[in-house]
Every structure is written in structure tokens, then in C-alpha cells.
N, C-alpha and C positions, 0 to 999 in steps of 0.2 A: 169772258172768263166766268167760271162758276162762282156763284155768290158765296158758297161755303169756303172756297179757296181764297176769296178776297178777305173773308173774316179771319181765316187761319193764318194768312201770310205774315202779319206782324209778329205773331208768336214764333213762327218758323224762322223768320229773319232774325229775331232776337237771339234765338238759340244758336243759329249759324254765326252771327256776328260775335257772340260770346266766345266762340272757339278761337277766332282770330285775335280777340282781345287777350284771351288766355295765353296764346302763343307769344304775344309781345311781353306779357308778364314773365313767362318762362325764360325768354331770352334775357330780359333785364336781371332777373334773379340769378341766372346762371353766370352772367358776366360779372356780377358783383362778387360772387364766390371765386371766380377764376376768369380773368380777362382773356385767357388763351383757350377757354373751354371749347369753343366751336372750331378753332383752328386744329386743336388736338383731335377732335372727332372726325374732322374732314380729312385728316392725314391717312386714315385707314382703320380697318377693324381686324382684330385677332381674338375674337371671343373664345374662351375655353369650353363653353357649354352650348349645346343645342337643346332647346326646349321644345318638345312636341306636346302641346297643350290644347285645351278646349277653347273654342271661340268665345266662351262666356266672358262678358265684359268685366265681371267681378274678379277675374283671376289674372291680373297683370304680372307677368313673370318677374320683371325687375323689382317691382315694389314689394312683392311678398317674400322675396329673397334678399331684399335690401342691397341690391347690386346696381351700380351706376350703368348708364347707357354704354354700349360697346362691349359688355361682358357676356351677354346672352344672345345667341342667334335663335330666332323664334319662328316656329311654324305652328299654326293653330287651325283646327277644324272642329266640326261638331263631334264632341265626345272623344277628343284626342285619339283618333284612330290611326293605326299604321296598316294601310291596305296595299297589297302588293301590286295592284294595278293603278294606284293613284300617282300619276306622274308629277303632280305638284309636290306632294310629300317626298317622293323619291328624288326629285331634282334638288330640293332643299337639303335633304340628307346627303346626297352626293357632294354638293358644294361644301357643306359643313365639314364632312369627314375628309374629303380628298383635296380640297383647296384651303379651307380655313384650319384644318387639322385640329378640330375640337378634341378635347380629352374626355368629355362626358356627353352622353345623350340621355336625356331624362324624359320619360313619358309621364305627364302629370295630369291626373284627373281631379275631380272635385266632387265632394258629397253634394247631393241635391242636384245633380246634373240633369238638365232638361232633356237632353238627347237620350240619356239612359232611361229616364222615367218614361219617355215616349215609347222606347223600344220594349219596355216591360209590359206594355198593353197590347191588345189586339186591334187597336183602332188604326184607321188609315189617315194619313196626314197629307199625302200628296207626293211630290217628287222625292222628298226626304226619306220616304219609306225604303227606297233602294239603298240609301246609306245606312239607315237603322238596321237593315237586314244583317249587317255584320255584327252588330251588338246582339241581335237575337241569336246569332250563332254562338256567341259567348255564353248567353243564357242557356242554350241547349247543352253546352258542354258541362255546365254546373247546375243543371236543373234540379237534380236530386237534393242538393244542399239548399239551393235558393227557395225551393217550394216548401221547405220546413219552416221558413220564416213567414209568419202570418201578417205582420205589420208591413204594409206596402212601402213605406218610407225606408224602413230598415232593410227590406229586400232590395230596394233600389240602391241603397248605399253599399250593400254587399256586392251587388252587380258592378257598381262603380269600381270596387277593388279588383274583382275578377277581370273586368275589362282592361284595367291598367296592366295587370299581370300578363294577360294574353297578348296585349299589344307590345309589351316588352319582348315576349317570345317572337312575335312577328318581326320586330325590329332586328332581333338577332339573326333571323333567317334570311334577311335581305343579302343580296350579293355584295352590296356596298360595305356593310359591316363585316361580313364574312371575309372579304378580300383584304380589308384593313387588318383584321386579326392575322390572316394568313401571312401578310407582309411584315408582321411584327409591330404594327402601329398600335400604340396604347390608346384604346378607346373603351371606356366604361359605359355600360348600359344600365339604366336604373328605372325604377317605377315609384312614383309618389302619388299620394292623394292629399289634396288640400281641403281644409274645413272652412267654409264660409262663416260658420258660427263662431269659431275660435281663432281663426287665422293661422292655425298650426298645420304644418306639413307632416304627414305620416309616411315614413319609408316603408314600402311594401316588402323589403328584404329579398328582393329578387336580383340584386346587382350581380353583374358578371363582366369579366374582362377577356373572356375567350369562349370557345364553343365546346369546351370539354364535357359539359353536362347535357349537351344537346343530343337528341336521337341521331344515330349515324346517317339516316337518310337526309338530314338537313345540313350535314357538315360538308364543306367544300374541301376537296383534296388539294 
């Protein structure tokens, strides 16, 4: 065994074991509040919301909306992207809309997003470059406005907003959402941006409940 690994193992084991200790504390605290807590959770889920968010560990959907477990169905990826060839995201969306019958789908980004910050540069990072290309396409659509912003952090935060808005549009274009609307199923699609500095969520004001404002080429008959 490598000597460095031997030296680091106690620290790694301590962190790992603390997760299991934390789980026991979670169970104990939950049962004190409600002895039937886990029986109720195990009985099934019917969350009214699908959250498509960033994988960033600082943006936990339930905590920042003060919602209990079972209320938000969650999909997370780098920079909260809705990509039409992403079968993982599409599978979650299909299950949420067609099986769970969620009432709202929310694309949630956050200021200071590392994925967006990486996409705003011309550096190579490796495999993730292929994913970041989609964010760069959002930059291209809004380059004339973005490039008037000289402060790089402010430019990044504006791109975060544009990225949420464009991915809300992408979400509306999916056959899953289109067919739900076509059948009369009530599904609202929304875009939010969360601030790590203040804890406040900003509504991007792009909510829609139908395809009435979409370009005709994207509407299903």
C-alpha cells in the first residue's frame, strides 16, 4: 500500500464514518418528531414539483425552499442543463410528468456557478468541455449584451440568468411537456436563480403553462 494512502486513510475513514453517524442522528431526530415518519415516506411519493438544478452541493432543493422530503422530485447536472439528447434528464422528466403528474417543473440555476464560469472562458478542461459547449451556445445567443459587461463575475452571473431562461425554453420544446399540454395536463414551467450569498431565489419571470408564445415550428399539433 502507498505510504501516502496509509497516512490519509484515518482522515478519509473519519469523514466516511461521520456520514453513517449523521444518518443515525437523522433517524433519531425524525422519529422524535413523528414516530410514523419513515412509514409515511415508504408508502409512496406524489411530489408536485420537479426540480432541474445544478449539481453544486450548496444548492439543496428541499432546504432552500423549506420543503420536507417527498415534495420535490430532483434532477441535477452541471449548470442545470436541459439537453434534448440527454436520456437521463429526459427519463426523469418523463417519469415526473407522465407518472408522478407533477404540477410544476422548475429550472434552477445559481449565481457563481462553476460550470457557467468555466464555459465563459476559452480554456480546455477535458471531457466536460463537451457539456460546456451547450452553455457556450447560450453565450453566443446573448454575446452582444454579455460583452458589454466588463466585470467577469457580473458577466458570469448574467450568463447564469440567460442559461436558466434558455433551458426553460428547451424544456418547453420537449415532446414530454408538449404532449402534456396537448392533453390538457396542467404543468407549469419556471426559471429561478438562487443566490449563495443571500439565500434568496429570484424568479426569472419566464413561467408558462402552455405553448401559446412559442414559435410555430416548435409547437406540436
